[in-house]
C-alpha positions as CSV (number, residue, x, y, z in Angstrom):
1,X,17.8,-44.4,-14.9
2,X,20.2,-41.5,-12.8
3,X,19.4,-37.9,-12.4
4,X,22.3,-35.9,-13.7
5,X,21.2,-33.2,-13.7
6,X,20.6,-31.0,-10.7
7,X,17.9,-27.8,-10.7
8,X,19.9,-24.9,-8.8
9,X,18.2,-24.4,-5.5
10,X,19.7,-21.2,-5.8
11,X,18.2,-19.8,-8.9
12,X,15.1,-20.5,-7.5
13,X,15.7,-19.3,-4.3
14,X,16.9,-15.9,-5.1
15,X,14.2,-15.9,-7.7
16,X,11.3,-16.9,-5.7
17,X,12.6,-14.7,-3.3
18,X,13.0,-11.4,-5.1
19,X,9.6,-12.0,-6.1
20,X,7.6,-12.4,-1.9
21,X,10.6,-9.6,-1.8
22,X,8.6,-6.8,-4.3
23,X,5.3,-8.5,-3.4
24,X,6.3,-7.4,0.3
25,X,7.6,-4.1,-0.1
26,X,4.6,-3.4,-2.5
27,X,2.0,-4.2,0.1
28,X,3.9,-1.7,3.0
29,X,4.2,0.8,0.4
30,X,0.3,0.6,-0.1
31,X,0.0,0.9,3.6
32,X,2.5,3.8,3.8
33,X,0.1,5.4,1.0
34,X,-3.2,4.3,2.4
35,X,-1.9,6.1,5.8
36,X,-1.9,2.7,8.1
37,X,1.7,2.3,7.9
38,X,1.5,1.9,12.0
39,X,-0.8,-0.6,11.6
40,X,-1.8,-2.1,8.5
41,X,-5.4,-2.8,7.7
42,X,-5.6,-6.6,8.7
43,X,-6.7,-7.7,5.1
44,X,-3.2,-6.4,3.6
45,X,-1.8,-8.5,6.3
46,X,-3.6,-11.3,6.0
47,X,-2.9,-11.1,2.2
48,X,0.7,-10.9,2.7
49,X,0.8,-14.0,4.7
50,X,-1.1,-16.0,1.3
51,X,1.4,-14.5,-0.4
52,X,4.3,-15.4,1.6
53,X,2.7,-19.3,1.7
54,X,2.3,-19.1,-2.6
55,X,5.6,-17.6,-3.3
56,X,7.4,-20.5,-0.9
57,X,5.1,-23.5,-2.0
58,X,5.6,-22.8,-5.8
59,X,9.4,-22.3,-5.4
60,X,9.5,-25.8,-3.9
61,X,6.5,-27.0,-6.8
62,X,9.3,-25.4,-9.6
63,X,12.5,-27.4,-7.8
64,X,10.4,-30.2,-7.3
65,X,9.5,-29.8,-11.0
66,X,13.1,-29.2,-12.9
67,X,13.9,-32.1,-10.5
68,X,12.4,-34.9,-12.8
69,X,9.2,-34.8,-10.1
70,X,11.3,-35.7,-7.0
71,X,11.8,-33.6,-3.6
72,X,13.3,-34.8,-0.3
73,X,11.8,-33.2,2.9
74,X,15.5,-31.6,3.2
75,X,15.8,-29.7,0.1
76,X,12.3,-28.5,0.3
77,X,13.0,-26.8,3.6
78,X,15.8,-26.1,2.2
79,X,14.5,-24.0,-1.0
80,X,11.8,-22.0,1.5
81,X,14.0,-21.1,4.1
82,X,15.9,-19.7,1.2
83,X,13.3,-17.9,-0.5
84,X,12.2,-16.4,3.5
85,X,15.2,-15.7,3.9
86,X,16.2,-13.7,0.6
87,X,12.8,-11.6,0.6
88,X,13.3,-11.0,4.3
89,X,16.8,-9.7,3.7
90,X,15.4,-7.0,1.1
91,X,12.6,-6.5,2.8
92,X,14.5,-5.5,6.1
93,X,16.8,-3.1,3.7
94,X,13.3,-1.3,2.3
95,X,12.8,-0.9,5.8
96,X,16.2,0.7,6.4
97,X,15.9,3.0,3.7
98,X,11.6,3.2,4.5
99,X,13.0,5.2,8.0
100,X,16.1,6.8,6.8
101,X,14.9,8.6,4.3
102,X,11.2,8.1,3.5
103,X,9.7,8.8,6.9
104,X,12.7,9.6,8.8
105,X,10.5,10.0,12.2
106,X,8.9,6.5,11.7
107,X,9.8,5.6,15.7
108,X,8.9,8.9,17.0
109,X,5.4,8.6,14.9
110,X,5.0,5.2,15.5
111,X,5.3,6.0,20.1
112,X,2.9,8.8,19.1
113,X,0.2,6.7,17.2
114,X,0.4,3.9,20.5
115,X,0.0,6.1,23.1
116,X,-3.1,8.2,21.1
117,X,-4.1,4.1,20.5
118,X,-3.7,3.1,24.3
119,X,-6.0,6.6,25.4
120,X,-8.8,5.2,22.6
121,X,-8.5,1.2,24.0
122,X,-8.2,2.4,27.6
123,X,-9.7,5.5,28.7
124,X,-9.5,4.2,32.3
125,X,-5.2,4.4,32.3
126,X,-3.7,7.7,33.6
127,X,-1.1,9.3,31.3
128,X,1.1,8.3,33.2
129,X,0.5,5.2,33.1
130,X,0.8,4.7,29.7
131,X,4.1,7.3,29.3
132,X,5.4,4.6,31.4
133,X,4.2,1.3,29.3
134,X,5.7,3.4,26.4
135,X,9.0,4.7,27.6
136,X,9.4,0.4,28.2
137,X,9.1,0.0,25.3
138,X,11.2,2.4,23.7
139,X,14.5,0.5,24.0
140,X,13.0,-1.6,21.5
141,X,12.2,1.1,19.0
142,X,15.0,1.2,16.6
143,X,15.3,-0.3,13.5
144,X,17.4,-3.2,14.6
145,X,15.2,-4.4,16.8
146,X,13.0,-4.5,14.1
147,X,15.0,-6.0,11.8
148,X,15.6,-9.4,13.6
149,X,12.2,-9.1,14.5
150,X,11.2,-9.9,10.9
151,X,14.2,-12.1,10.0
152,X,13.3,-14.3,12.5
153,X,9.5,-14.6,12.0
154,X,10.1,-14.7,8.2
155,X,12.1,-17.7,8.7
156,X,10.0,-19.6,11.4
157,X,6.8,-19.0,8.9
158,X,9.1,-19.5,6.0
159,X,10.3,-23.1,7.8
160,X,6.6,-23.7,8.9
161,X,5.3,-24.0,5.3
162,X,8.5,-25.4,3.6
163,X,7.8,-27.9,6.2
164,X,4.7,-28.5,5.6
165,X,4.2,-28.2,1.7
166,X,7.5,-30.1,1.6
167,X,6.0,-33.0,3.4
168,X,3.1,-32.8,1.2
169,X,5.0,-32.8,-2.3
170,X,8.0,-35.6,-1.0
171,X,9.1,-37.6,-3.3
172,X,12.5,-39.5,-3.4
173,X,14.8,-40.1,-6.1
174,X,15.4,-44.4,-6.0
175,X,18.7,-43.4,-8.2
176,X,20.2,-40.7,-5.7
177,X,20.9,-42.1,-1.8
């Protein structure tokens, strides 16, 4: 019997991408409220990564379920990358709002935080050395750079998770080409 109804990969990508973005934004808000916006606790970062894995895997599982139990490797990767990309775009939009409205001095405060961290962790460094290092990083302290890094990392990890999950769940439909 031939599979005539193809599930909507677009709907799955949007649904799970929004879920992943909502959880990621919630974790960012939690870090902000806890006063750890410049250095989130490792447990929040780990939880965020585990959520990324879970949401992508569940999105691929949902597609496979709607596709009568069949999943091509390319379909799984497409679903996972779509979820990661939608989540990253929404995350970037949140970051823009955060740095423009909620915390307009974010980048200045981040550099101050880095300065204080450098002083505490490297007491042998002079103020001039610390300032020189921070001045080299200033061109990268902008929304565009952070947004680009967020998108690249999301797509990279989304691809890795999608590839592994899709390889594990792959089942070709003998009635499709």
